[in-house]
GUFIKOL-456988 format. One record per atom (N, C-alpha, C): residue in three letters; chain; atom name; x, y, z. Coordinates in steps of 0.02 Angstrom, whole numbers. Example, Ala and Ser with C-alpha at 12.3 -4.5 7.8 and 13.67 -1.06 7.14 Angstrom:
<nodes>
<node "ALA","A","N",<660,-284,390>> <node "ALA","A","CA",<615,-225,390>> <node "ALA","A","C",<660,-165,390>> <node "SER","A","N",<642,-112,354>> <node "SER","A","CA",<684,-53,357>> <node "SER","A","C",<645,2,394>> 
</nodes>
This chain:
<nodes>
<node "MET","A","N",<4653,5041,3357>> <node "MET","A","CA",<4607,5087,3388>> <node "MET","A","C",<4537,5057,3394>> <node "LYS","A","N",<4515,5022,3341>> <node "LYS","A","CA",<4449,4990,3341>> <node "LYS","A","C",<4446,4937,3395>> <node "ALA","A","N",<4500,4900,3405>> <node "ALA","A","CA",<4502,4848,3456>> <node "ALA","A","C",<4494,4879,3526>> <node "LEU","A","N",<4525,4937,3536>> <node "LEU","A","CA",<4518,4971,3601>> <node "LEU","A","C",<4446,4993,3613>> <node "PHE","A","N",<4412,5017,3562>> <node "PHE","A","CA",<4342,5037,3568>> <node "PHE","A","C",<4298,4977,3586>> <node "VAL","A","N",<4310,4921,3551>> <node "VAL","A","CA",<4271,4860,3565>> <node "VAL","A","C",<4284,4836,3636>> <node "LEU","A","N",<4347,4839,3658>> <node "LEU","A","CA",<4364,4818,3726>> <node "LEU","A","C",<4330,4862,3778>> <node "LEU","A","N",<4329,4928,3766>> <node "LEU","A","CA",<4295,4974,3812>> <node "LEU","A","C",<4220,4961,3813>> <node "PHE","A","N",<4190,4947,3756>> <node "PHE","A","CA",<4118,4934,3752>> <node "PHE","A","C",<4101,4870,3789>> <node "VAL","A","N",<4139,4817,3778>> <node "VAL","A","CA",<4126,4753,3810>> <node "VAL","A","C",<4136,4758,3885>> <node "SER","A","N",<4189,4793,3908>> <node "SER","A","CA",<4200,4798,3980>> <node "SER","A","C",<4146,4841,4012>> <node "GLY","A","N",<4120,4891,3977>> <node "GLY","A","CA",<4064,4931,4003>> <node "GLY","A","C",<4002,4889,4012>> <node "SER","A","N",<3989,4844,3964>> <node "SER","A","CA",<3931,4799,3970>> <node "SER","A","C",<3940,4752,4029>> <node "ALA","A","N",<4000,4726,4036>> <node "ALA","A","CA",<4013,4680,4092>> <node "ALA","A","C",<4005,4716,4159>> <node "LEU","A","N",<4027,4778,4163>> <node "LEU","A","CA",<4020,4817,4224>> <node "LEU","A","C",<3947,4829,4240>> <node "ALA","A","N",<3907,4846,4189>> <node "ALA","A","CA",<3836,4857,4200>> <node "ALA","A","C",<3803,4792,4224>> <node "ASP","A","N",<3822,4735,4195>> <node "ASP","A","CA",<3795,4671,4216>> <node "ASP","A","C",<3814,4657,4288>> <node "ASP","A","N",<3876,4675,4308>> <node "ASP","A","CA",<3897,4664,4377>> <node "ASP","A","C",<3855,4705,4425>> <node "VAL","A","N",<3839,4766,4407>> <node "VAL","A","CA",<3797,4808,4450>> <node "VAL","A","C",<3728,4777,4457>> <node "ALA","A","N",<3700,4754,4401>> <node "ALA","A","CA",<3634,4723,4403>> <node "ALA","A","C",<3636,4659,4445>> <node "MET","A","N",<3689,4619,4437>> <node "MET","A","CA",<3696,4557,4475>> <node "MET","A","C",<3700,4571,4550>> <node "LEU","A","N",<3738,4623,4568>> <node "LEU","A","CA",<3744,4640,4639>> <node "LEU","A","C",<3677,4664,4667>> <node "GLN","A","N",<3639,4701,4627>> <node "GLN","A","CA",<3573,4723,4651>> <node "GLN","A","C",<3527,4663,4660>> <node "CYS","A","N",<3529,4615,4614>> <node "CYS","A","CA",<3487,4556,4620>> <node "CYS","A","C",<3508,4514,4680>> <node "ARG","A","N",<3572,4509,4692>> <node "ARG","A","CA",<3597,4469,4748>> <node "ARG","A","C",<3571,4494,4815>> <node "SER","A","N",<3556,4559,4820>> <node "SER","A","CA",<3534,4587,4884>> <node "SER","A","C",<3460,4574,4898>> <node "ILE","A","N",<3422,4545,4851>> <node "ILE","A","CA",<3351,4531,4862>> <node "ILE","A","C",<3345,4464,4898>> <node "ALA","A","N",<3311,4463,4955>> <node "ALA","A","CA",<3307,4403,4997>> <node "ALA","A","C",<3256,4353,4971>> <node "GLU","A","N",<3199,4374,4946>> <node "GLU","A","CA",<3146,4328,4924>> <node "GLU","A","C",<3167,4295,4859>> <node "VAL","A","N",<3163,4229,4857>> <node "VAL","A","CA",<3185,4191,4799>> <node "VAL","A","C",<3148,4210,4735>> <node "PRO","A","N",<3081,4213,4734>> <node "PRO","A","CA",<3047,4230,4671>> <node "PRO","A","C",<3067,4299,4645>> <node "ALA","A","N",<3072,4348,4690>> <node "ALA","A","CA",<3091,4416,4668>> <node "ALA","A","C",<3164,4417,4644>> <node "ARG","A","N",<3208,4379,4678>> <node "ARG","A","CA",<3278,4376,4657>> <node "ARG","A","C",<3285,4343,4589>> <node "VAL","A","N",<3249,4289,4577>> <node "VAL","A","CA",<3252,4255,4512>> <node "VAL","A","C",<3225,4300,4457>> <node "ALA","A","N",<3170,4336,4471>> <node "ALA","A","CA",<3142,4382,4422>> <node "ALA","A","C",<3193,4437,4405>> <node "CYS","A","N",<3229,4460,4456>> <node "CYS","A","CA",<3280,4510,4445>> <node "CYS","A","C",<3335,4484,4399>> <node "TYR","A","N",<3360,4423,4414>> <node "TYR","A","CA",<3412,4393,4371>> <node "TYR","A","C",<3386,4382,4300>> <node "ASP","A","N",<3324,4359,4294>> <node "ASP","A","CA",<3295,4347,4227>> <node "ASP","A","C",<3288,4412,4187>> <node "ALA","A","N",<3282,4469,4221>> <node "ALA","A","CA",<3273,4533,4186>> <node "ALA","A","C",<3339,4561,4159>> <node "ILE","A","N",<3396,4532,4179>> <node "ILE","A","CA",<3461,4556,4154>> <node "ILE","A","C",<3470,4531,4083>> <node "PRO","A","N",<3477,4576,4034>> <node "PRO","A","CA",<3487,4554,3965>> <node "PRO","A","C",<3555,4520,3957>> <node "VAL","A","N",<3555,4468,3917>> <node "VAL","A","CA",<3617,4431,3905>> <node "VAL","A","C",<3653,4464,3846>> <node "GLY","A","N",<3718,4482,3856>> <node "GLY","A","CA",<3759,4509,3803>> <node "GLY","A","C",<3749,4584,3791>> <node "ALA","A","N",<3711,4617,3833>> <node "ALA","A","CA",<3701,4690,3825>> <node "ALA","A","C",<3705,4722,3894>> <node "ALA","A","N",<3713,4787,3894>> <node "ALA","A","CA",<3716,4822,3957>> <node "ALA","A","C",<3648,4816,3991>> <node "ALA","A","N",<3649,4802,4054>> <node "ALA","A","CA",<3587,4792,4092>> <node "ALA","A","C",<3556,4858,4111>> <node "PRO","A","N",<3492,4866,4098>> <node "PRO","A","CA",<3460,4928,4120>> <node "PRO","A","C",<3452,4925,4196>> <node "LEU","A","N",<3463,4981,4228>> <node "LEU","A","CA",<3460,4983,4301>> <node "LEU","A","C",<3388,4981,4325>> <node "ALA","A","N",<3338,4994,4283>> <node "ALA","A","CA",<3269,4994,4305>> <node "ALA","A","C",<3243,4923,4317>> <node "ALA","A","N",<3269,4873,4282>> <node "ALA","A","CA",<3243,4805,4290>> <node "ALA","A","C",<3254,4778,4360>> <node "PRO","A","N",<3314,4782,4389>> <node "PRO","A","CA",<3321,4757,4458>> <node "PRO","A","C",<3279,4797,4508>> <node "VAL","A","N",<3272,4862,4496>> <node "VAL","A","CA",<3233,4902,4542>> <node "VAL","A","C",<3160,4881,4539>> <node "ALA","A","N",<3134,4866,4479>> <node "ALA","A","CA",<3065,4844,4472>> <node "ALA","A","C",<3055,4778,4507>> <node "ALA","A","N",<3103,4732,4502>> <node "ALA","A","CA",<3098,4668,4535>> <node "ALA","A","C",<3099,4677,4611>> <node "ALA","A","N",<3139,4724,4635>> <node "ALA","A","CA",<3141,4736,4707>> <node "ALA","A","C",<3076,4767,4730>> <node "ALA","A","N",<3043,4806,4687>> <node "ALA","A","CA",<2980,4837,4706>> <node "ALA","A","C",<2925,4784,4716>> <node "ALA","A","N",<2934,4725,4688>> <node "ALA","A","CA",<2885,4672,4694>> <node "ALA","A","C",<2895,4633,4759>> <node "ALA","A","N",<2919,4667,4811>> <node "ALA","A","CA",<2931,4635,4876>> <node "ALA","A","C",<2864,4611,4904>> <node "PRO","A","N",<2865,4560,4945>> <node "PRO","A","CA",<2803,4533,4972>> <node "PRO","A","C",<2768,4582,5018>> <node "THR","A","N",<2703,4576,5021>> <node "THR","A","CA",<2663,4618,5065>> <node "THR","A","C",<2671,4595,5137>> <node "PRO","A","N",<2652,4636,5185>> <node "PRO","A","CA",<2656,4614,5255>> <node "PRO","A","C",<2617,4549,5268>> <node "GLN","A","N",<2560,4542,5235>> <node "GLN","A","CA",<2520,4480,5243>> <node "GLN","A","C",<2558,4420,5216>> <node "GLN","A","N",<2591,4427,5159>> <node "GLN","A","CA",<2630,4372,5131>> <node "GLN","A","C",<2689,4356,5176>> <node "ARG","A","N",<2721,4408,5205>> <node "ARG","A","CA",<2776,4396,5251>> <node "ARG","A","C",<2752,4358,5313>> <node "GLU","A","N",<2693,4376,5338>> <node "GLU","A","CA",<2667,4342,5397>> <node "GLU","A","C",<2652,4269,5382>> <node "GLN","A","N",<2622,4256,5324>> <node "GLN","A","CA",<2606,4187,5306>> <node "GLN","A","C",<2669,4145,5296>> <node "ALA","A","N",<2724,4176,5275>> <node "ALA","A","CA",<2786,4140,5264>> <node "ALA","A","C",<2830,4137,5327>> <node "PHE","A","N",<2812,4174,5379>> <node "PHE","A","CA",<2852,4177,5440>> <node "PHE","A","C",<2860,4108,5470>> <node "GLY","A","N",<2922,4090,5483>> <node "GLY","A","CA",<2937,4027,5516>> <node "GLY","A","C",<2948,3968,5470>> <node "MET","A","N",<2934,3976,5406>> <node "MET","A","CA",<2946,3921,5359>> <node "MET","A","C",<3021,3917,5346>> <node "ALA","A","N",<3046,3857,5342>> <node "ALA","A","CA",<3119,3845,5339>> <node "ALA","A","C",<3151,3876,5277>> <node "THR","A","N",<3116,3880,5221>> <node "THR","A","CA",<3147,3903,5159>> <node "THR","A","C",<3143,3978,5148>> <node "VAL","A","N",<3111,4013,5193>> <node "VAL","A","CA",<3101,4085,5183>> <node "VAL","A","C",<3151,4124,5224>> <node "LYS","A","N",<3184,4172,5191>> <node "LYS","A","CA",<3229,4217,5227>> <node "LYS","A","C",<3196,4285,5232>> <node "ALA","A","N",<3210,4319,5285>> <node "ALA","A","CA",<3180,4385,5296>> <node "ALA","A","C",<3213,4436,5250>> <node "PRO","A","N",<3173,4481,5220>> <node "PRO","A","CA",<3202,4533,5178>> <node "PRO","A","C",<3241,4582,5220>> <node "LYS","A","N",<3298,4604,5194>> <node "LYS","A","CA",<3341,4649,5231>> <node "LYS","A","C",<3311,4719,5236>> <node "SER","A","N",<3266,4736,5190>> <node "SER","A","CA",<3238,4802,5189>> <node "SER","A","C",<3180,4811,5238>> <node "ALA","A","N",<3152,4758,5264>> <node "ALA","A","CA",<3095,4763,5310>> <node "ALA","A","C",<3120,4780,5380>> <node "THR","A","N",<3074,4803,5421>> <node "THR","A","CA",<3093,4821,5489>> <node "THR","A","C",<3102,4758,5530>> <node "PRO","A","N",<3144,4760,5582>> <node "PRO","A","CA",<3156,4701,5623>> <node "PRO","A","C",<3092,4674,5655>> <node "GLU","A","N",<3046,4717,5674>> <node "GLU","A","CA",<2983,4694,5704>> <node "GLU","A","C",<2945,4650,5655>> <node "GLN","A","N",<2944,4669,5590>> <node "GLN","A","CA",<2910,4630,5540>> <node "GLN","A","C",<2945,4564,5529>> <node "ASP","A","N",<3010,4563,5532>> <node "ASP","A","CA",<3049,4504,5517>> <node "ASP","A","C",<3053,4455,5574>> <node "ASN","A","N",<3049,4478,5635>> <node "ASN","A","CA",<3066,4436,5692>> <node "ASN","A","C",<3007,4416,5735>> <node "SER","A","N",<2947,4434,5718>> <node "SER","A","CA",<2891,4412,5759>> <node "SER","A","C",<2825,4420,5721>> <node "ILE","A","N",<2776,4380,5742>> <node "ILE","A","CA",<2708,4387,5719>> <node "ILE","A","C",<2663,4382,5780>> <node "SER","A","N",<2606,4415,5777>> <node "SER","A","CA",<2558,4412,5832>> <node "SER","A","C",<2494,4378,5806>> <node "SER","A","N",<2462,4339,5849>> <node "SER","A","CA",<2400,4306,5832>> <node "SER","A","C",<2367,4284,5897>> <node "THR","A","N",<2318,4240,5891>> <node "THR","A","CA",<2286,4212,5950>> <node "THR","A","C",<2280,4137,5941>> <node "ILE","A","N",<2274,4101,5997>> <node "ILE","A","CA",<2259,4030,5995>> <node "ILE","A","C",<2183,4026,6001>> <node "VAL","A","N",<2151,4003,5949>> <node "VAL","A","CA",<2078,4003,5946>> <node "VAL","A","C",<2050,3954,5998>> <node "GLY","A","N",<2000,3978,6035>> <node "GLY","A","CA",<1965,3936,6083>> <node "GLY","A","C",<2000,3934,6150>> <node "ARG","A","N",<1987,3880,6187>> <node "ARG","A","CA",<2013,3872,6254>> <node "ARG","A","C",<2086,3849,6252>> <node "PHE","A","N",<2127,3878,6295>> <node "PHE","A","CA",<2197,3860,6300>> <node "PHE","A","C",<2216,3860,6374>> <node "ASP","A","N",<2242,3803,6398>> <node "ASP","A","CA",<2260,3799,6469>> <node "ASP","A","C",<2329,3769,6479>> <node "GLY","A","N",<2371,3772,6428>> <node "GLY","A","CA",<2440,3749,6434>> <node "GLY","A","C",<2459,3701,6378>> <node "TRP","A","N",<2516,3669,6387>> <node "TRP","A","CA",<2542,3623,6337>> <node "TRP","A","C",<2586,3571,6370>> <node "SER","A","N",<2602,3520,6331>> <node "SER","A","CA",<2649,3469,6354>> <node "SER","A","C",<2683,3438,6294>> <node "GLY","A","N",<2745,3418,6304>> <node "GLY","A","CA",<2784,3381,6254>> <node "GLY","A","C",<2784,3411,6185>> <node "ASN","A","N",<2766,3370,6136>> <node "ASN","A","CA",<2767,3389,6065>> <node "ASN","A","C",<2700,3415,6040>> <node "GLU","A","N",<2663,3448,6082>> <node "GLU","A","CA",<2596,3471,6065>> <node "GLU","A","C",<2597,3521,6007>> <node "LEU","A","N",<2544,3518,5966>> <node "LEU","A","CA",<2535,3566,5912>> <node "LEU","A","C",<2492,3623,5936>> <node "VAL","A","N",<2510,3684,5915>> <node "VAL","A","CA",<2471,3744,5933>> <node "VAL","A","C",<2449,3776,5868>> <node "LYS","A","N",<2383,3781,5858>> <node "LYS","A","CA",<2357,3812,5797>> <node "LYS","A","C",<2336,3884,5812>> <node "LEU","A","N",<2361,3930,5771>> <node "LEU","A","CA",<2347,4001,5780>> <node "LEU","A","C",<2289,4022,5736>> <node "ALA","A","N",<2259,4078,5753>> <node "ALA","A","CA",<2202,4105,5715>> <node "ALA","A","C",<2221,4122,5643>> <node "ASN","A","N",<2285,4137,5630>> <node "ASN","A","CA",<2306,4154,5562>> <node "ASN","A","C",<2318,4092,5519>> <node "GLY","A","N",<2303,4032,5546>> <node "GLY","A","CA",<2310,3970,5508>> <node "GLY","A","C",<2376,3934,5518>> <node "GLN","A","N",<2424,3966,5549>> <node "GLN","A","CA",<2489,3934,5560>> <node "GLN","A","C",<2483,3882,5615>> <node "VAL","A","N",<2523,3828,5608>> <node "VAL","A","CA",<2526,3776,5658>> <node "VAL","A","C",<2598,3770,5681>> <node "TRP","A","N",<2609,3773,5746>> <node "TRP","A","CA",<2676,3770,5776>> <node "TRP","A","C",<2680,3711,5824>> <node "ARG","A","N",<2737,3677,5826>> <node "ARG","A","CA",<2747,3621,5871>> <node "ARG","A","C",<2794,3642,5927>> <node "ILE","A","N",<2776,3624,5990>> <node "ILE","A","CA",<2820,3636,6047>> <node "ILE","A","C",<2878,3586,6040>> <node "VAL","A","N",<2940,3610,6036>> <node "VAL","A","CA",<2996,3565,6022>> <node "VAL","A","C",<3048,3560,6078>> <node "ASP","A","N",<3037,3596,6133>> <node "ASP","A","CA",<3087,3593,6186>> <node "ASP","A","C",<3070,3543,6241>> <node "GLY","A","N",<3016,3506,6233>> <node "GLY","A","CA",<2998,3456,6282>> <node "GLY","A","C",<2969,3485,6346>> <node "SER","A","N",<2956,3550,6347>> <node "SER","A","CA",<2929,3582,6407>> <node "SER","A","C",<2854,3569,6413>> <node "SER","A","N",<2828,3583,6471>> <node "SER","A","CA",<2756,3580,6482>> <node "SER","A","C",<2738,3633,6532>> <node "ALA","A","N",<2675,3654,6530>> <node "ALA","A","CA",<2651,3704,6577>> <node "ALA","A","C",<2576,3698,6583>> <node "VAL","A","N",<2552,3709,6643>> <node "VAL","A","CA",<2480,3713,6656>> <node "VAL","A","C",<2465,3786,6672>> <node "LEU","A","N",<2420,3814,6634>> <node "LEU","A","CA",<2404,3885,6641>> <node "LEU","A","C",<2330,3892,6662>> <node "PRO","A","N",<2313,3948,6690>> <node "PRO","A","CA",<2242,3961,6702>> <node "PRO","A","C",<2206,3960,6635>> <node "PRO","A","N",<2147,3930,6631>> <node "PRO","A","CA",<2112,3926,6566>> <node "PRO","A","C",<2102,3996,6536>> <node "MET","A","N",<2117,4001,6471>> <node "MET","A","CA",<2109,4063,6434>> <node "MET","A","C",<2068,4049,6372>> <node "THR","A","N",<2033,4098,6348>> <node "THR","A","CA",<1997,4092,6285>> <node "THR","A","C",<2028,4142,6236>> <node "ASP","A","N",<2043,4117,6177>> <node "ASP","A","CA",<2075,4158,6125>> <node "ASP","A","C",<2137,4194,6152>> <node "ALA","A","N",<2184,4155,6179>> <node "ALA","A","CA",<2245,4182,6210>> <node "ALA","A","C",<2286,4219,6157>> <node "LYS","A","N",<2307,4279,6174>> <node "LYS","A","CA",<2350,4318,6130>> <node "LYS","A","C",<2421,4292,6135>> <node "VAL","A","N",<2453,4281,6077>> <node "VAL","A","CA",<2521,4255,6076>> <node "VAL","A","C",<2562,4294,6026>> <node "LYS","A","N",<2627,4289,6034>> <node "LYS","A","CA",<2675,4318,5987>> <node "LYS","A","C",<2728,4264,5976>> <node "VAL","A","N",<2742,4248,5913>> <node "VAL","A","CA",<2796,4203,5897>> <node "VAL","A","C",<2856,4247,5879>> <node "GLU","A","N",<2910,4239,5917>> <node "GLU","A","CA",<2969,4281,5906>> <node "GLU","A","C",<3029,4238,5886>> <node "ARG","A","N",<3067,4265,5839>> <node "ARG","A","CA",<3130,4232,5817>> <node "ARG","A","C",<3187,4270,5850>> <node "ASN","A","N",<3232,4232,5884>> <node "ASN","A","CA",<3289,4266,5915>> <node "ASN","A","C",<3344,4274,5864>> <node "ILE","A","N",<3400,4301,5885>> <node "ILE","A","CA",<3454,4318,5839>> <node "ILE","A","C",<3485,4258,5803>> <node "ILE","A","N",<3480,4199,5832>> <node "ILE","A","CA",<3509,4140,5799>> <node "ILE","A","C",<3457,4100,5761>> <node "GLY","A","N",<3394,4125,5758>> <node "GLY","A","CA",<3343,4093,5718>> <node "GLY","A","C",<3299,4044,5754>> <node "THR","A","N",<3301,4042,5820>> <node "THR","A","CA",<3258,3999,5859>> <node "THR","A","C",<3192,4036,5872>> <node "TYR","A","N",<3136,4000,5868>> <node "TYR","A","CA",<3071,4030,5877>> <node "TYR","A","C",<3043,4013,5946>> <node "PHE","A","N",<3011,4062,5979>> <node "PHE","A","CA",<2981,4053,6044>> <node "PHE","A","C",<2910,4079,6042>> <node "LEU","A","N",<2865,4043,6076>> <node "LEU","A","CA",<2795,4062,6081>> <node "LEU","A","C",<2785,4101,6146>> <node "LYS","A","N",<2774,4165,6141>> <node "LYS","A","CA",<2763,4207,6199>> <node "LYS","A","C",<2688,4214,6209>> <node "ILE","A","N",<2664,4193,6267>> <node "ILE","A","CA",<2593,4193,6282>> <node "ILE","A","C",<2578,4251,6330>> <node "GLU","A","N",<2532,4295,6308>> <node "GLU","A","CA",<2516,4353,6348>> <node "GLU","A","C",<2490,4333,6417>> <node "GLY","A","N",<2516,4366,6468>> <node "GLY","A","CA",<2494,4353,6536>> <node "GLY","A","C",<2534,4299,6572>> <node "THR","A","N",<2585,4271,6538>> <node "THR","A","CA",<2627,4220,6571>> <node "THR","A","C",<2700,4236,6557>> <node "ASN","A","N",<2743,4205,6595>> <node "ASN","A","CA",<2815,4210,6583>> <node "ASN","A","C",<2842,4150,6545>> <node "ASN","A","N",<2798,4105,6525>> <node "ASN","A","CA",<2818,4045,6490>> <node "ASN","A","C",<2825,4058,6415>> <node "SER","A","N",<2881,4035,6387>> <node "SER","A","CA",<2893,4044,6316>> <node "SER","A","C",<2925,3980,6289>> <node "PRO","A","N",<2884,3931,6269>> <node "PRO","A","CA",<2914,3870,6243>> <node "PRO","A","C",<2946,3881,6174>> <node "LYS","A","N",<2996,3841,6161>> <node "LYS","A","CA",<3029,3842,6096>> <node "LYS","A","C",<2983,3805,6047>> <node "VAL","A","N",<2972,3835,5988>> <node "VAL","A","CA",<2926,3806,5939>> <node "VAL","A","C",<2958,3803,5870>> <node "ARG","A","N",<2927,3761,5827>> <node "ARG","A","CA",<2948,3755,5757>> <node "ARG","A","C",<2884,3753,5715>> <node "ARG","A","N",<2882,3790,5662>> <node "ARG","A","CA",<2822,3791,5620>> <node "ARG","A","C",<2817,3727,5579>> <node "VAL","A","N",<2757,3697,5580>> <node "VAL","A","CA",<2746,3636,5542>> <node "VAL","A","C",<2696,3646,5485>> <node "GLN","A","N",<2659,3700,5487>> <node "GLN","A","CA",<2611,3713,5434>> <node "GLN","A","C",<2597,3787,5430>> 
</nodes>
């Protein structure tokens, strides 16, 4: 009878750990996910508040914008698609087009490289409004307000 009680206690702990592990697995940001895993007690039933607290430490919209387009960052599943799939900014100063592998520096500090080999000559603009959008397969395009041109880009900084 004692063995059955021990077996039930151990399996209950393992089940609680599985629930905590599944909650941690659903967190997209690496630091928050690692913190969630670190909060799971070893050899004891996991409190359900620890993974929830780690999930509450999700990045702010500003942190998400600064991380947008970096190769190692995955979008959080809980955020809205607009937050995950695009950022808006401006190209500081005069902008009249691009060619080849040109770098485009945005007002938010991000630097993007034109990677599709395209080129375009545009009417000169000052502080051109742009939106960098990620499509469903993860390719980024620079949408420039007032034009139909959208070169394929990759974030370099």
